[in-house]
C-alpha positions in Angstrom: -26.9 -8.1 95.2 -27.2 -5.7 92.2 -23.5 -5.0 92.3 -22.7 -8.8 92.0 -25.1 -9.1 89.0 -23.7 -6.0 87.3 -20.1 -7.1 87.9 -20.8 -10.7 86.6 -22.0 -9.2 83.3 -18.8 -7.1 83.0 -16.6 -10.2 83.1 -15.0 -11.4 79.8 -14.4 -15.1 79.3 -11.6 -15.8 76.9 -10.6 -19.2 75.7 -7.2 -20.5 76.6 -6.2 -20.5 72.9 -7.6 -18.6 69.9 -8.1 -21.8 67.9 -9.3 -23.9 70.8 -11.6 -26.2 68.8 -9.0 -26.7 66.0 -6.4 -27.7 68.6 -8.9 -30.0 70.3 -9.5 -31.9 67.0 -5.7 -32.1 66.4 -5.3 -33.5 69.9 -8.0 -36.1 69.4 -6.4 -37.2 66.1 -3.1 -37.7 68.0 -4.9 -39.9 70.6 -6.4 -42.0 67.8 -3.0 -42.5 66.2 -1.5 -43.6 69.5 -4.5 -46.0 70.1 -3.9 -47.5 66.6 -0.2 -48.0 67.5 -1.1 -49.8 70.7 -3.3 -52.2 68.8 -0.4 -53.3 66.5 0.9 -56.7 67.6 4.4 -56.2 66.4 5.6 -52.8 67.6 8.3 -50.6 65.9 11.9 -51.4 67.0 14.7 -48.8 66.9 18.1 -50.5 67.2 21.7 -49.3 66.9 23.6 -51.9 64.9 27.2 -51.2 63.9 27.3 -47.9 62.2 23.6 -47.6 61.5 20.3 -46.9 63.2 17.7 -49.4 62.1 14.0 -48.8 62.4 11.9 -51.9 61.9 8.2 -51.2 61.1 5.5 -53.8 62.0 5.3 -56.6 59.5 1.6 -56.7 59.8 1.4 -53.2 58.2 3.7 -54.0 55.2 0.8 -55.0 53.0 0.3 -51.3 52.3 2.9 -48.7 51.6 4.1 -47.0 54.8 4.4 -43.2 54.5 5.1 -40.5 57.1 7.8 -38.6 58.9 10.4 -39.5 61.5 11.7 -36.8 63.9 14.8 -37.4 65.9 14.2 -34.8 68.7 17.3 -33.8 70.7 16.0 -32.3 74.0 19.3 -30.6 74.8 19.9 -28.9 71.5 17.2 -28.2 68.9 19.9 -27.6 66.2 20.6 -31.3 66.3 17.1 -32.4 65.5 16.8 -34.5 62.4 13.7 -34.9 60.3 13.4 -37.7 57.7 10.6 -39.1 55.6 9.7 -42.8 56.0 11.3 -44.8 53.2 11.5 -48.4 54.4 12.5 -51.4 52.4 10.1 -54.1 51.3 11.0 -55.9 54.5 10.0 -52.9 56.6 13.5 -51.7 57.6 14.7 -48.2 57.3 18.4 -47.6 58.0 20.1 -44.3 58.8 23.9 -43.9 59.2 25.0 -43.0 62.7 27.3 -40.1 61.4 24.1 -38.1 61.0 23.6 -38.0 64.8 25.6 -36.5 67.7 26.2 -38.8 70.6 23.6 -38.7 73.3 19.8 -38.9 73.9 17.2 -38.5 71.1 13.5 -39.0 71.2 12.3 -40.8 68.1 8.8 -39.6 67.1 7.3 -41.4 64.1 4.1 -40.1 62.6 3.1 -42.6 59.9 0.3 -44.2 57.9 -0.3 -47.6 56.4 -3.2 -47.6 54.0 -5.9 -45.3 55.4 -4.9 -45.8 59.0 -2.6 -43.4 60.9 -0.2 -44.3 63.7 2.2 -42.5 66.1 5.2 -44.0 67.9 7.6 -42.5 70.4 10.7 -43.9 72.0 14.0 -42.6 73.6 17.2 -43.9 72.1 20.8 -43.4 73.0 23.3 -42.8 70.3 26.7 -44.1 71.4 
């Protein structure tokens, strides 16, 4: 019995990550952004129209300036990832020319804010 008690005190218990609590707060913020996105009635639409990729932001959020980042993540080749700032028109549309992209699958990840509320949206798109 003494051996078990002694060996229990010799154990070290390390956290999975050094900055465990900081990462937990960041993860909680991400969950809140996704929850906010789910509460929007008019979701973001990503459409390939002609030679452009159009991103339509929710009309209900246009009363405030929309800011943030759009990452076009290419799972098969990180060199083909594209990062852009949100710069939509007054009607909530942001257009990007298709020549920026390679043909294939991208994962659109939009981390944005309208007023003091933050949102996060993800969707797969296929560039023809």
